[in-house]
Phi, psi and omega in degrees: 000316176298318178292323178288331175290320174298315184291323177295322172304316185294313179297316177298322173304309180294325178291323176289328182281322181232077187284335180226168182297328179294341175291332180293312174302319175298319182295319178293320180296310179302319180296317183295308181300328178294310182297326177295319175301314178295321180296313175292323172309312181292333179289321189287320193242006184307312181299337173291338185235328189226166177277347183217156178293319181297325174296324180282330175295315176299321181298312182299311178307312181297315172305309184301307190285326172300329184256001189286322179291308186291324178293329177296332176291321180289318179294320181292327181294318182285327175297315184300311182291323177294311182301311185292325178296313180300322185273351178090002184289326178294316172303320182289324180293321179296329184282334182276176183267358182283155181288118177305306183303316180294319188291321181294321183299310179295322177300317179289320182295328183298339180280348188305308184308316177301309184295316176294325172307322181293320181299308185299315182304321180289326177296315181297318180294321178299314179296319187280325192243347187233011177075014177302134183230120178199137180305158176295326176299320179291320179299316179292322175297320177298322184285307190265337178303313177309333177302327181286342177274356186299320179296326174296312182287333172293323175298309182295330175294320179292325177292317182296309183295331172293321176298319182296309178304316188286316186261348177084355177198177179129000177299325177299320183294315183295322178293319178300311183295323172305310181298317181295311182292323176297321181293316184287344184279003175086039183288326183253350180199156176299143178292356181289337181281350178285158172300151181300332178289349179259000182293321184296318173298325183285323183278330190236075165215165188294336176281329179288333178288347173265319194278322183299314177298321179297315176297321178295312183294314178307330179277319185255343179053046181238113177293332174296317181289335179289322180288317178297316173299347177275349179305318181293327176307314184292318180296319175302319185293318179299308187295317179297316179306306187300318182289322178299311178302313178298314177302317183293318182290317179292314184294322177296315177301318177298320188287320180294336180297322180199092184275010178252003186291328192253148176267350185052048178271119184257000000 
């Protein structure tokens, strides 16, 4: 039952994301032009940060791909609650005997294959068209290490959708914060170029605890250091899970009191 439900969510997500064959062509073109922008950006600014253009291209690509899957969890959580509320799915879920948290979690997890596919597609195109050269072990870390951060971002996703349920709005705020923190974590440039008063936010945010261990591993190729660097991720996960459980229970209780009070105007 659980496997069939997860499979149905996955198939539905594919149909929504790629309803026609033309969508696949559009996906390939948009991915190509994104990589093209990164490539020429590395040519323009490489000397500011690195000794070579290829090094800066790899830096940008690693930052982008390492956070693609986890940031998708946050974006999808706000989109999910808005979509389900508009279509009446969330009210139906509340009236059913199904576990609310489990159903929402399965829906979010069902987007994983699509996002991981995007990571693999960009890596293949970067190898084939833009001269990316990286050992297989590093490729595997880029693809699979963010999966260990999914419990953290699943919890953050529940916190964000709980705030939307409680206050009736807030999707734009969550999206903005996601963009700001991913930017500050050094996706496109070393955080050393940031003003000193922003270093605290750069070092201590959910995206940096995912990205920093990956960058450290790519530099030193040490699984021991990767494991040690994962400790902040564990602390963040535990704290976020506790907060998420409390927020979700409170928001559901408040929502059930009067589920027609809010307009969900984004």
